mmCIF file of the C-alpha atoms, coordinates in Angstrom:
data_MODEL
# 
_entry.id   MODEL 
# 
loop_
_atom_site.group_PDB 
_atom_site.id 
_atom_site.type_symbol 
_atom_site.label_atom_id 
_atom_site.label_alt_id 
_atom_site.label_comp_id 
_atom_site.label_asym_id 
_atom_site.label_entity_id 
_atom_site.label_seq_id 
_atom_site.pdbx_PDB_ins_code 
_atom_site.Cartn_x 
_atom_site.Cartn_y 
_atom_site.Cartn_z 
_atom_site.occupancy 
_atom_site.B_iso_or_equiv 
_atom_site.pdbx_formal_charge 
_atom_site.auth_seq_id 
_atom_site.auth_comp_id 
_atom_site.auth_asym_id 
_atom_site.auth_atom_id 
_atom_site.pdbx_PDB_model_num 
ATOM 1   C CA . MET A 1 1   ? -93.870  340.024 105.213 1.00 0.00 ? 1   MET A CA 1 
ATOM 2   C CA . PRO A 1 2   ? -90.111  340.176 105.597 1.00 0.00 ? 2   PRO A CA 1 
ATOM 3   C CA . LYS A 1 3   ? -88.313  337.714 102.973 1.00 0.00 ? 3   LYS A CA 1 
ATOM 4   C CA . ILE A 1 4   ? -84.988  336.288 103.791 1.00 0.00 ? 4   ILE A CA 1 
ATOM 5   C CA . MET A 1 5   ? -82.129  336.154 101.235 1.00 0.00 ? 5   MET A CA 1 
ATOM 6   C CA . PRO A 1 6   ? -79.760  334.015 101.136 1.00 0.00 ? 6   PRO A CA 1 
ATOM 7   C CA . VAL A 1 7   ? -76.306  336.056 100.778 1.00 0.00 ? 7   VAL A CA 1 
ATOM 8   C CA . GLU A 1 8   ? -73.245  335.079 98.648  1.00 0.00 ? 8   GLU A CA 1 
ATOM 9   C CA . THR A 1 9   ? -69.937  334.077 100.272 1.00 0.00 ? 9   THR A CA 1 
ATOM 10  C CA . SER A 1 10  ? -67.019  336.035 98.819  1.00 0.00 ? 10  SER A CA 1 
ATOM 11  C CA . GLY A 1 11  ? -63.848  335.341 100.023 1.00 0.00 ? 11  GLY A CA 1 
ATOM 12  C CA . SER A 1 12  ? -63.031  338.620 101.131 1.00 0.00 ? 12  SER A CA 1 
ATOM 13  C CA . ARG A 1 13  ? -65.944  339.429 102.804 1.00 0.00 ? 13  ARG A CA 1 
ATOM 14  C CA . ARG A 1 14  ? -67.285  337.701 106.135 1.00 0.00 ? 14  ARG A CA 1 
ATOM 15  C CA . GLY A 1 15  ? -70.894  338.738 106.889 1.00 0.00 ? 15  GLY A CA 1 
ATOM 16  C CA . ARG A 1 16  ? -73.533  336.430 108.646 1.00 0.00 ? 16  ARG A CA 1 
ATOM 17  C CA . GLY A 1 17  ? -75.100  334.333 106.511 1.00 0.00 ? 17  GLY A CA 1 
ATOM 18  C CA . ARG A 1 18  ? -78.099  335.266 105.864 1.00 0.00 ? 18  ARG A CA 1 
ATOM 19  C CA . ARG A 1 19  ? -79.776  338.691 104.851 1.00 0.00 ? 19  ARG A CA 1 
ATOM 20  C CA . VAL A 1 20  ? -83.830  339.996 105.669 1.00 0.00 ? 20  VAL A CA 1 
ATOM 21  C CA . ALA A 1 21  ? -84.796  342.250 102.870 1.00 0.00 ? 21  ALA A CA 1 
ATOM 22  C CA . SER A 1 22  ? -88.177  343.666 103.284 1.00 0.00 ? 22  SER A CA 1 
ATOM 23  C CA . SER A 1 23  ? -90.776  343.827 100.313 1.00 0.00 ? 23  SER A CA 1 
ATOM 24  C CA . LEU A 1 24  ? -93.414  347.008 100.505 1.00 0.00 ? 24  LEU A CA 1 
ATOM 25  C CA . ALA A 1 25  ? -96.800  345.599 101.396 1.00 0.00 ? 25  ALA A CA 1 
ATOM 26  C CA . GLU A 1 26  ? -99.398  347.508 99.008  1.00 0.00 ? 26  GLU A CA 1 
ATOM 27  C CA . ILE A 1 27  ? -103.149 347.373 100.632 1.00 0.00 ? 27  ILE A CA 1 
ATOM 28  C CA . ASN A 1 28  ? -105.898 345.691 98.327  1.00 0.00 ? 28  ASN A CA 1 
ATOM 29  C CA . VAL A 1 29  ? -108.456 348.596 97.945  1.00 0.00 ? 29  VAL A CA 1 
ATOM 30  C CA . ILE A 1 30  ? -111.346 347.389 96.654  1.00 0.00 ? 30  ILE A CA 1 
ATOM 31  C CA . PRO A 1 31  ? -112.332 345.326 99.871  1.00 0.00 ? 31  PRO A CA 1 
ATOM 32  C CA . LEU A 1 32  ? -112.286 348.969 101.894 1.00 0.00 ? 32  LEU A CA 1 
ATOM 33  C CA . VAL A 1 33  ? -114.491 350.221 99.499  1.00 0.00 ? 33  VAL A CA 1 
ATOM 34  C CA . ASP A 1 34  ? -116.824 347.514 99.229  1.00 0.00 ? 34  ASP A CA 1 
ATOM 35  C CA . VAL A 1 35  ? -116.985 347.376 103.199 1.00 0.00 ? 35  VAL A CA 1 
ATOM 36  C CA . MET A 1 36  ? -117.005 351.547 103.126 1.00 0.00 ? 36  MET A CA 1 
ATOM 37  C CA . LEU A 1 37  ? -120.341 351.463 100.625 1.00 0.00 ? 37  LEU A CA 1 
ATOM 38  C CA . VAL A 1 38  ? -122.024 348.610 102.743 1.00 0.00 ? 38  VAL A CA 1 
ATOM 39  C CA . LEU A 1 39  ? -121.721 351.081 105.761 1.00 0.00 ? 39  LEU A CA 1 
ATOM 40  C CA . LEU A 1 40  ? -122.929 353.407 103.529 1.00 0.00 ? 40  LEU A CA 1 
ATOM 41  C CA . ILE A 1 41  ? -126.206 351.438 102.832 1.00 0.00 ? 41  ILE A CA 1 
ATOM 42  C CA . ILE A 1 42  ? -126.824 350.709 106.298 1.00 0.00 ? 42  ILE A CA 1 
ATOM 43  C CA . PHE A 1 43  ? -126.616 354.241 107.949 1.00 0.00 ? 43  PHE A CA 1 
ATOM 44  C CA . MET A 1 44  ? -128.789 355.919 104.934 1.00 0.00 ? 44  MET A CA 1 
ATOM 45  C CA . VAL A 1 45  ? -131.481 352.496 106.139 1.00 0.00 ? 45  VAL A CA 1 
ATOM 46  C CA . THR A 1 46  ? -130.807 353.270 109.878 1.00 0.00 ? 46  THR A CA 1 
ATOM 47  C CA . ALA A 1 47  ? -130.863 357.134 110.008 1.00 0.00 ? 47  ALA A CA 1 
ATOM 48  C CA . PRO A 1 48  ? -134.544 357.772 109.421 1.00 0.00 ? 48  PRO A CA 1 
ATOM 49  C CA . MET A 1 49  ? -135.573 354.912 112.287 1.00 0.00 ? 49  MET A CA 1 
ATOM 50  C CA . LEU A 1 50  ? -133.399 357.073 114.831 1.00 0.00 ? 50  LEU A CA 1 
ATOM 51  C CA . GLN A 1 51  ? -135.416 360.620 113.566 1.00 0.00 ? 51  GLN A CA 1 
ATOM 52  C CA . ARG A 1 52  ? -138.694 359.521 115.417 1.00 0.00 ? 52  ARG A CA 1 
ATOM 53  C CA . GLY A 1 53  ? -139.924 361.640 117.828 1.00 0.00 ? 53  GLY A CA 1 
ATOM 54  C CA . MET A 1 54  ? -141.940 360.925 121.121 1.00 0.00 ? 54  MET A CA 1 
ATOM 55  C CA . GLU A 1 55  ? -145.872 360.860 120.720 1.00 0.00 ? 55  GLU A CA 1 
ATOM 56  C CA . VAL A 1 56  ? -146.778 364.071 123.221 1.00 0.00 ? 56  VAL A CA 1 
ATOM 57  C CA . ASN A 1 57  ? -150.489 365.628 123.756 1.00 0.00 ? 57  ASN A CA 1 
ATOM 58  C CA . LEU A 1 58  ? -149.907 369.291 123.883 1.00 0.00 ? 58  LEU A CA 1 
ATOM 59  C CA . PRO A 1 59  ? -152.297 370.966 126.428 1.00 0.00 ? 59  PRO A CA 1 
ATOM 60  C CA . THR A 1 60  ? -154.775 373.739 125.086 1.00 0.00 ? 60  THR A CA 1 
ATOM 61  C CA . SER A 1 61  ? -155.065 376.991 126.328 1.00 0.00 ? 61  SER A CA 1 
ATOM 62  C CA . ARG A 1 62  ? -158.437 379.627 126.520 1.00 0.00 ? 62  ARG A CA 1 
ATOM 63  C CA . ARG A 1 63  ? -155.641 382.237 125.181 1.00 0.00 ? 63  ARG A CA 1 
ATOM 64  C CA . THR A 1 64  ? -153.483 381.272 122.658 1.00 0.00 ? 64  THR A CA 1 
ATOM 65  C CA . THR A 1 65  ? -151.049 383.345 120.020 1.00 0.00 ? 65  THR A CA 1 
ATOM 66  C CA . GLN A 1 66  ? -151.700 382.679 116.144 1.00 0.00 ? 66  GLN A CA 1 
ATOM 67  C CA . LEU A 1 67  ? -148.291 381.571 114.633 1.00 0.00 ? 67  LEU A CA 1 
ATOM 68  C CA . SER A 1 68  ? -149.500 382.262 110.886 1.00 0.00 ? 68  SER A CA 1 
ATOM 69  C CA . GLU A 1 69  ? -151.031 385.634 110.943 1.00 0.00 ? 69  GLU A CA 1 
ATOM 70  C CA . GLU A 1 70  ? -153.238 387.197 108.131 1.00 0.00 ? 70  GLU A CA 1 
ATOM 71  C CA . ARG A 1 71  ? -151.162 390.194 105.842 1.00 0.00 ? 71  ARG A CA 1 
ATOM 72  C CA . ILE A 1 72  ? -153.205 393.825 105.539 1.00 0.00 ? 72  ILE A CA 1 
ATOM 73  C CA . PHE A 1 73  ? -153.306 395.187 102.333 1.00 0.00 ? 73  PHE A CA 1 
ATOM 74  C CA . VAL A 1 74  ? -154.397 398.802 102.057 1.00 0.00 ? 74  VAL A CA 1 
ATOM 75  C CA . THR A 1 75  ? -155.051 400.125 98.624  1.00 0.00 ? 75  THR A CA 1 
ATOM 76  C CA . VAL A 1 76  ? -155.332 403.229 97.500  1.00 0.00 ? 76  VAL A CA 1 
ATOM 77  C CA . PRO A 1 77  ? -157.457 403.903 93.924  1.00 0.00 ? 77  PRO A CA 1 
ATOM 78  C CA . LEU A 1 78  ? -157.325 406.402 91.696  1.00 0.00 ? 78  LEU A CA 1 
ATOM 79  C CA . SER A 1 79  ? -160.732 407.916 92.594  1.00 0.00 ? 79  SER A CA 1 
ATOM 80  C CA . TYR A 1 80  ? -158.407 408.714 96.159  1.00 0.00 ? 80  TYR A CA 1 
ATOM 81  C CA . GLN A 1 81  ? -157.436 412.547 94.557  1.00 0.00 ? 81  GLN A CA 1 
ATOM 82  C CA . GLN A 1 82  ? -161.571 413.174 94.629  1.00 0.00 ? 82  GLN A CA 1 
ATOM 83  C CA . ASN A 1 83  ? -163.047 410.877 97.426  1.00 0.00 ? 83  ASN A CA 1 
ATOM 84  C CA . GLY A 1 84  ? -159.975 410.128 99.728  1.00 0.00 ? 84  GLY A CA 1 
ATOM 85  C CA . ILE A 1 85  ? -161.322 406.988 99.815  1.00 0.00 ? 85  ILE A CA 1 
ATOM 86  C CA . VAL A 1 86  ? -158.699 404.055 100.667 1.00 0.00 ? 86  VAL A CA 1 
ATOM 87  C CA . GLN A 1 87  ? -159.331 400.275 101.186 1.00 0.00 ? 87  GLN A CA 1 
ATOM 88  C CA . ILE A 1 88  ? -158.922 397.622 103.925 1.00 0.00 ? 88  ILE A CA 1 
ATOM 89  C CA . GLY A 1 89  ? -158.715 394.434 102.029 1.00 0.00 ? 89  GLY A CA 1 
ATOM 90  C CA . ASP A 1 90  ? -161.819 394.663 100.363 1.00 0.00 ? 90  ASP A CA 1 
ATOM 91  C CA . GLU A 1 91  ? -163.431 397.492 102.513 1.00 0.00 ? 91  GLU A CA 1 
ATOM 92  C CA . PRO A 1 92  ? -163.552 401.089 101.828 1.00 0.00 ? 92  PRO A CA 1 
ATOM 93  C CA . ILE A 1 93  ? -162.880 403.243 104.506 1.00 0.00 ? 93  ILE A CA 1 
ATOM 94  C CA . ARG A 1 94  ? -162.112 407.468 104.348 1.00 0.00 ? 94  ARG A CA 1 
ATOM 95  C CA . VAL A 1 95  ? -158.853 408.420 105.189 1.00 0.00 ? 95  VAL A CA 1 
ATOM 96  C CA . GLN A 1 96  ? -159.589 409.989 108.041 1.00 0.00 ? 96  GLN A CA 1 
ATOM 97  C CA . VAL A 1 97  ? -160.699 406.971 109.792 1.00 0.00 ? 97  VAL A CA 1 
ATOM 98  C CA . LEU A 1 98  ? -157.240 404.896 108.318 1.00 0.00 ? 98  LEU A CA 1 
ATOM 99  C CA . GLU A 1 99  ? -155.448 405.886 111.461 1.00 0.00 ? 99  GLU A CA 1 
ATOM 100 C CA . GLU A 1 100 ? -158.022 404.334 114.264 1.00 0.00 ? 100 GLU A CA 1 
ATOM 101 C CA . ARG A 1 101 ? -158.747 401.121 112.169 1.00 0.00 ? 101 ARG A CA 1 
ATOM 102 C CA . MET A 1 102 ? -155.274 400.491 111.668 1.00 0.00 ? 102 MET A CA 1 
ATOM 103 C CA . ARG A 1 103 ? -154.885 401.204 115.316 1.00 0.00 ? 103 ARG A CA 1 
ATOM 104 C CA . GLN A 1 104 ? -157.423 398.574 116.551 1.00 0.00 ? 104 GLN A CA 1 
ATOM 105 C CA . ALA A 1 105 ? -155.645 396.058 113.691 1.00 0.00 ? 105 ALA A CA 1 
ATOM 106 C CA . MET A 1 106 ? -152.563 396.490 115.018 1.00 0.00 ? 106 MET A CA 1 
ATOM 107 C CA . LEU A 1 107 ? -153.455 395.490 118.817 1.00 0.00 ? 107 LEU A CA 1 
ATOM 108 C CA . THR A 1 108 ? -153.439 391.488 117.876 1.00 0.00 ? 108 THR A CA 1 
ATOM 109 C CA . LYS A 1 109 ? -150.551 391.480 115.490 1.00 0.00 ? 109 LYS A CA 1 
ATOM 110 C CA . THR A 1 110 ? -146.960 390.404 117.207 1.00 0.00 ? 110 THR A CA 1 
ATOM 111 C CA . GLU A 1 111 ? -145.764 391.928 113.496 1.00 0.00 ? 111 GLU A CA 1 
ATOM 112 C CA . LYS A 1 112 ? -146.820 395.464 112.994 1.00 0.00 ? 112 LYS A CA 1 
ATOM 113 C CA . GLU A 1 113 ? -146.285 395.722 108.981 1.00 0.00 ? 113 GLU A CA 1 
ATOM 114 C CA . VAL A 1 114 ? -148.338 396.614 106.038 1.00 0.00 ? 114 VAL A CA 1 
ATOM 115 C CA . PHE A 1 115 ? -148.727 395.887 102.582 1.00 0.00 ? 115 PHE A CA 1 
ATOM 116 C CA . LEU A 1 116 ? -149.947 399.398 100.232 1.00 0.00 ? 116 LEU A CA 1 
ATOM 117 C CA . ARG A 1 117 ? -150.792 398.877 96.843  1.00 0.00 ? 117 ARG A CA 1 
ATOM 118 C CA . SER A 1 118 ? -151.861 401.849 94.346  1.00 0.00 ? 118 SER A CA 1 
ATOM 119 C CA . ASP A 1 119 ? -152.891 403.079 91.308  1.00 0.00 ? 119 ASP A CA 1 
ATOM 120 C CA . GLY A 1 120 ? -150.147 403.751 89.123  1.00 0.00 ? 120 GLY A CA 1 
ATOM 121 C CA . ARG A 1 121 ? -151.213 407.328 88.502  1.00 0.00 ? 121 ARG A CA 1 
ATOM 122 C CA . VAL A 1 122 ? -151.594 407.520 91.871  1.00 0.00 ? 122 VAL A CA 1 
ATOM 123 C CA . LEU A 1 123 ? -149.393 410.696 92.716  1.00 0.00 ? 123 LEU A CA 1 
ATOM 124 C CA . VAL A 1 124 ? -146.583 409.869 94.886  1.00 0.00 ? 124 VAL A CA 1 
ATOM 125 C CA . GLN A 1 125 ? -147.444 412.630 97.764  1.00 0.00 ? 125 GLN A CA 1 
ATOM 126 C CA . GLU A 1 126 ? -150.418 410.823 98.594  1.00 0.00 ? 126 GLU A CA 1 
ATOM 127 C CA . MET A 1 127 ? -149.199 407.629 98.827  1.00 0.00 ? 127 MET A CA 1 
ATOM 128 C CA . ILE A 1 128 ? -146.845 409.493 101.865 1.00 0.00 ? 128 ILE A CA 1 
ATOM 129 C CA . ASP A 1 129 ? -149.886 411.017 103.374 1.00 0.00 ? 129 ASP A CA 1 
ATOM 130 C CA . VAL A 1 130 ? -150.872 407.698 103.742 1.00 0.00 ? 130 VAL A CA 1 
ATOM 131 C CA . MET A 1 131 ? -148.182 406.515 104.887 1.00 0.00 ? 131 MET A CA 1 
ATOM 132 C CA . GLY A 1 132 ? -147.948 408.920 107.262 1.00 0.00 ? 132 GLY A CA 1 
ATOM 133 C CA . HIS A 1 133 ? -151.186 407.766 108.679 1.00 0.00 ? 133 HIS A CA 1 
ATOM 134 C CA . LEU A 1 134 ? -150.624 404.253 108.600 1.00 0.00 ? 134 LEU A CA 1 
ATOM 135 C CA . LYS A 1 135 ? -147.016 405.509 110.346 1.00 0.00 ? 135 LYS A CA 1 
ATOM 136 C CA . ALA A 1 136 ? -149.190 407.110 112.959 1.00 0.00 ? 136 ALA A CA 1 
ATOM 137 C CA . ALA A 1 137 ? -151.445 403.969 113.632 1.00 0.00 ? 137 ALA A CA 1 
ATOM 138 C CA . GLY A 1 138 ? -148.863 402.497 115.026 1.00 0.00 ? 138 GLY A CA 1 
ATOM 139 C CA . VAL A 1 139 ? -147.224 400.243 111.857 1.00 0.00 ? 139 VAL A CA 1 
ATOM 140 C CA . GLU A 1 140 ? -143.393 399.492 112.306 1.00 0.00 ? 140 GLU A CA 1 
ATOM 141 C CA . LYS A 1 141 ? -143.369 398.541 108.442 1.00 0.00 ? 141 LYS A CA 1 
ATOM 142 C CA . VAL A 1 142 ? -144.612 399.803 105.235 1.00 0.00 ? 142 VAL A CA 1 
ATOM 143 C CA . GLY A 1 143 ? -144.213 397.504 102.181 1.00 0.00 ? 143 GLY A CA 1 
ATOM 144 C CA . ILE A 1 144 ? -145.264 399.012 98.395  1.00 0.00 ? 144 ILE A CA 1 
ATOM 145 C CA . VAL A 1 145 ? -146.524 396.216 96.734  1.00 0.00 ? 145 VAL A CA 1 
ATOM 146 C CA . ALA A 1 146 ? -145.468 396.348 92.497  1.00 0.00 ? 146 ALA A CA 1 
ATOM 147 C CA . LYS A 1 147 ? -145.816 393.822 89.646  1.00 0.00 ? 147 LYS A CA 1 
ATOM 148 C CA . LEU A 1 148 ? -143.897 393.126 87.038  1.00 0.00 ? 148 LEU A CA 1 
ATOM 149 C CA . PRO A 1 149 ? -143.685 393.749 83.999  1.00 0.00 ? 149 PRO A CA 1 
ATOM 150 C CA . GLY A 1 150 ? -145.057 391.400 82.344  1.00 0.00 ? 150 GLY A CA 1 
ATOM 151 C CA . GLU A 1 151 ? -148.028 391.090 84.494  1.00 0.00 ? 151 GLU A CA 1 
ATOM 152 C CA . ARG A 1 152 ? -151.180 391.821 84.821  1.00 0.00 ? 152 ARG A CA 1 
# 
């Protein structure tokens, strides 16, 4: 609020009888912070209540697609060098049948990916042969499974 101050009257200067001087108004920050904290608490309490969804009974269908798919693991054991047998999951099969089995397994999959595990002593060429059979069966991605040095 402006202050009214009396002006000294000197003989040679004639001015107005009063002079207005403005003072610098300061904002008190403490009540502002208190109000902001109260508003913050109110919003923190009410926000989870506002995110309530609607209850809907979804219709059922005879033909549905499975959202989470099981991963398919193909294992190449060390005995592959002698007998040519690999494993899909826990089922041992000959490598000549691998292509047809994987083609059947990939029919229902949306992501056509297979994880390939092998013994550390299996030759790289043998792993590439198994990968070739997988790719010929329609597998788009082949991941090679490895373990960290400290794992069993």
